[in-house]
N, C-alpha and C positions, 0 to 999 in steps of 0.2 A: 046899583049903586057902587061911588068911587068908595076906592080901597086907599084906607090910609095908607102910609108910611111904611109902618110896622106889620099892617094886616097883609102888603104885598112879601114883605121880604119875607115875613112866616110862612106865606104859601110858595114862594120860590123856594124856600130850604125844606121845605114839605114834596117840593116836586125833586130838587136835586136828592135828596136823601130815596124818594121809589126811585129815582133811574139808577143811584147809587146800588141799592140792592137789587134791584135790575141785572143790574153787572154783576155782581158778585154771584146772582143764583146761574146765570149763563155762564160763567167762568166756571164755578163749579158742578157746573153741569158738563162742561167740555172736558174738564179736568178729568172728570169721572169717567167719561166716555174715554177718554184718553188711555187711561189705569187699566178699562174694562179692556179696549181692544188690546193693549200691552199682556194682559194675563191670560187674552186670547191665544195667545202668540206663544204658549208654553210648553211646544214641540210633542201635545197631544196626540196617540195613535190616529189617526184616521185613513180611509180608503182613501184611493189614489184620486178615484171619480166626484170623490167631497171638494177637492180641490183641484179640478180641471186637470186634471191627467189620467193618461191609461194605464190600465193593467198589464195588458197586450203588452205594451208597448214599455213597461217598466221587466216585463218579462225578457225581452230581446235584449234589454241594456246589461241585465241579468247575466244571461247567457252570452254574450260580450267579454261582460268582465271575466266574466269563470271560463270562457275558452282561451284566456290569457294564461291561467292558470293549469289548464288540461295540453296546451302544448311546451310546457315549460320552461316560459317567458315569467313565471312568477310562482313563489312556494304557496302563496295566499294572499288575498285581497279582503278588505273591509269597506263598503262603502255603505253611506248613508244620503238622502239626501230629504230635505224639511220644505213642503211652500207653504203661503201665509202661515207659517209662522206654527204650520204641525207635520210632524212625521211622515211619510206617508212610504217610504223604503228604507231596510236594512237589509246586509246581504252579508253573509262571513263565508269564505269555500276557499279551502286548503288545508296548509300548515304555519303555522308560527314556529316551528322548527322540522324540516320537510326532514332531515338525517331520524330525527328520531320521532317522525309521526305526531309528531304533539298537532290536534288540530287549534285554528286559530278560532276565537273567541272574540264575540260584541266586547269582553272587557283585555283584550290583547293587548299591551303595552306599546308601542313605538318608539324609536327614534323623530322627533319630527324635525329634527334638525331646522333648517332655517324658517318653518313655521313658525317657530320660537320669537322670528320678529315682527309679525305683527300684537302681540301680546306685550312686549317691551315697546311698544308705537302706543297701547291703549294706555301703557303702565305712565308714560313719557305726558297724554294728553289729560290724566287726572291731574299730575303736578299743573299744568297748564292752566287746568282750571280754578289749580290750588291758587293760581296768579304767582307761582316760582319763577315764570321764565315767558318770554313773548318768541314768538317764534321770528323774529328781526335780530334777535340779541345774539353779538356774537359771542361763538361757543367759550372762548378764553376768560369770559366774564366766570362762568363756573370751572371751568379748566384751565389755571393760570400756565399750567405747565407747558400749554399751547399758547402762550403770547408769542414768543420768538417763530414760531414754526414757518420755515420757507418753502420754495415753490419748484421742481425740479423743471430747471428749464432746456435742458439738454443732455445728453451722456457725459459725462465724463473722465478723467482719467483714472486707473485703480477702482471702476467698480462705484464710482462717485461721483454722482450727478452734478452739473453746476447748476446754483440755484436763481433765484431772484426772487423778491419780496413778492407776499401776496398783492393782488391789486385793488381785494376788498377783502375784509378778515372772515371768514367759516361762520356761516349762521347756523342758529340751529335748527332752521328752514332747510337751509342744503345741508346738517349733515342728519336730520328725517328722509330727507328724499335720496337721498345718494350724491349729492351736487356738490356734496362738501371739499373733494379734493384726497379722498385717502383712496386706498386700493386696500385686495384682498393678503397678495403675493399670490395669488395658487389662477389667479383668471385670466391672466393679461401677462405679460412677457416686457418689464423695461426692467430698469436699472434699481428703481424705489421699491418696486415687489419682489427683485433679489433681498434690498433690505430687510424685509419684512420679511421673509424666509430667513436669513440670515441670524436676525434677532430675533424667532419663532415669538411672534408677536401673541400669538393665540396659544401659547405653551397651555394647558391643561392645570397642571402644575405650580401654574404661579396665580396671582392675583389680577383683580380689575386694576389696581394700582399698578401693579407691574408693567399692566400692557398698555399705560397712558403713558406711564417713564419712558418706555419704549417709542410711543407714536412718538415723542413729545425729540426723540433724539432723528428722527428720520422724516426728510422731505414730501410734503403732499405731492402725491403723485400729476396733476393737473391743478390748474386755476380754479379756486371757488369760484361755481357760477358757469363754467366755462364748459363741464359734460357733465353726463351722468353716469358713472363707475360703480358698480357695486362694490361692494367694501365691508372693512368691519366697522362701519358709522355704528352701526345695532348694537354691535359688544361696549361701542364708546358710551352710545346711549343706555346702557342697563350699566355704567357706571355714575353717569348724570342720573340716574334716578337714586342712586347710595347717595348723593350729594346734595339732592333737591330736599330728600325723602330724610335724610339722617337716616335710614336702616338698610339694613343689608339687601341687596337684588331680589334674593329668595324669600326673604321674611316680608317685604311691600308687595310684592304679587301673589304672596299665600292669604293675604290681607286686604290688597284690596282687590282684586279679582277672582282668585282660583277657588277659595273659602267662600266669598259670595257666592260663586254661580254653582257653588254644590262639584266643581270640578276636582275631585278625588284622588284623583291620578295623576296626576299634572304635578311634576316638579323636575329638577335640575341632576336627581338619580333616579332609578328606578326601587334600592332595596333590598335588599337578602329576601325579603318576609313577602316581596310579591315578583323575585326573580322568576317564580315556574310561569307567571304568563306574563316572559317578556320575548317580543319576537328576534330569531336569527336574524342576520341581516345578508345578504348576499347580493351577487355582480353575475351578470351574464358572461358568459364566456361559450366560447364555438363545441364544447364539449355540455352544453348547460350549465346549472346553476351554482358556484363555487360559495362558499362561505367564508368569510375571512376569521381575525380574530375576534372574537364576540364580548371580549371582555368589560369594555369600558361601558359607562354610563349605569355598571350595578351600584356601585360603592361612590359614594359624593369626593367632588375634587375641588380643590381651592377655585378653579373659575368657573364662577358662573357667566357662562357664556349666554350674551343675548341674541347673539348672532346667530346661533344652532345649538344651545345647550339643553332644549327640555325633553323630556319624554311623556308622551300623555297616548290616549285611548282615541278611537275617533267618536264616541259618545262624548266626553269632555269637549274634546275641541270644537263639536256640534253645539256644544252650550258656548260656549265662548263667540263662537261665528255670528251664532243667532242670535245672541245679544246685541251685536254690532249692527245686524241686519233690523235686528229692533230700533234701532237708535240710539243703543244704551241701556236698553234696561233688559233684563229677563224673569218672571217669576214676581212682581213686584220689585225687585232686587236693582236700584241704577247705580251703573258703573262710570257712564257719561253722559253731560247733555248729547240731544240731536245736532248742535251745532258743533260740537267736537267731533263726533263721526263724520258731519258732513268736509270738515277739513281734510279727513284722513282721506277720502274718497274721490277726493277735487284736484284735479292735476295742481302740483307746487313747481314745474317746472320752469326754468327762468325761459323770458321771454324769448320766443325764436328757437328755442328748444319743446319742440312738440310730439315727440316719439323715441323710446328708449332704446338702443341697439341690442339687439340677441333676441328682443321681443317686439314682434311685429305688431302693428296695429295698441302699443299700451303705452300711454304716458306711466307719471309715477307720482302719488299722491304722498301722506307722510307715514312712511313701512306697508305702503300697498300698492301693489300693479294695478293701473285703475284701464278700464277698453276703451279703446278713443276709434277702434273699426271692429263690428262684431265679423264681418264677411273671413276677416284674417287670425279669429278667436273663436273657431268651431260652433259660432253662435251667439255665445255670451253677449247681451243686449248692451248696447254703449253705455257707460257708467258702471259697470261690474267691476267688482274689485277682488283680488285674486292674490295668493302667492303658496310657493311648493318648497319642498326641501329635498336636499341631497342625495336622499335613501329614497324618493319617488312620492312622498305624500303629497295630495296636494288638496285645495278645497278652493273655493267661488262663492260668493255673492251677488244676485245678481237681486237687482232692486227693483228692476223695470217687471220683471215675471217674479218678480216676488219669492226666489228662490236661491237656497242654499245647499250648495253642496261636501261633504266631507269623504275623502279617501285616502285609504292608509295603505302602501307596501312598503317594501323593504330591499330595493336593488338598486343599486347604483351605475345603472347603465342611464346613464345623463338622456341619449338620444331614444335610448327605449323609454324610458319615463313619459316625456318628451308626445310619443306618438299614443301613449297609453293616457294622454290627459287630454288630448285633442279628439281621441275617440269617446273616450268619456261626453265632452261635451255634445258632440253631436251626435249619441245615444241618448241623451237625459234631453235635449230639448225636442227632440222628436215624440217623447213621451208628453208632452204640453199640447189639450188639446181646445184648451180655454186661454188661448196667448191673451197677455193682457197691453201688447202693444198698441 
């Protein structure tokens, strides 16, 4: 029987409602599955074999790391490994205070220095998600003091470089990928670096606002977008977190990252109540390990250094790294969207710039190095992202093998730290019995 127009319309609406209902049910099921998968990636302890790793090979990894302590290269070391979101390895060995024979523990607190940088990057991306900035915005839009920055063209008389205008204004993307033209004053030699040193740009007894005022008076070391150069750019990002959020950097980090993730021992100072858990810092010397003055980081200071000011534990940092590895969520708490994490772990280098100097086989994303050549990175999969600190602490996230590693030491011998990191990677990847490649 031929349907009337009214009957046909009603029938179509019913079908559409059925389809919409089915789509909603499928979407709900997918969300539930994603949530269940995320909830399952909560760093619960499992045996290595449960996630395709070898207990025997992990014992060899332990022996290798502990051997460095026994040889007198390290006072102590903490290592943690997670795979498929599960904790498979924790080891502590040696001393947090070698002179007084205070043993290292899982809750020992370390200076993580430049491992601070990824946390600031995550804070920036929370603000990006709030629509506070776009990656191609000029930095001077948010820091007007940078509006008239010049660029050093060549050395000039009396230690003052000859300058030229910026070919284009430094962007937020360049600031977050160390291609904005800033420098550190410590890792290269130029008249601009000397000016940084003379101005004491990162004076711990000054403020982030003071730092910006100093930088506004010093030309950029190179044109924005022309080179990757390690710099104070993440300290500048720390200032931007304050500008964009209207809150102090430490308060914003605590509110948006540390408290939600249960990072109870991560902040810009240790405090007298936790000082007994604070590791001493050491430097290798021909006669063994020496320990310089270790008073810094006990008490708060005015400068909240986004580039290197945090103290933390291996366990705290593993929670942060696993959140990132999970696509921005841990224990049902979402810090970032997966799309934001993808931006951070994707090379943001300008066209024609494929590798960053000093780090063979690596490009750079937003506050993370990104592996482009596993053969030159101890076996880390292509697309792994990572960083380290000047006192030797290091971590990496391998999205292919679904593996997260955190290592904590306190040794300022940078050459030795790089060798240790490479050795750790080779030993860790030898533990995998079921590769996902």
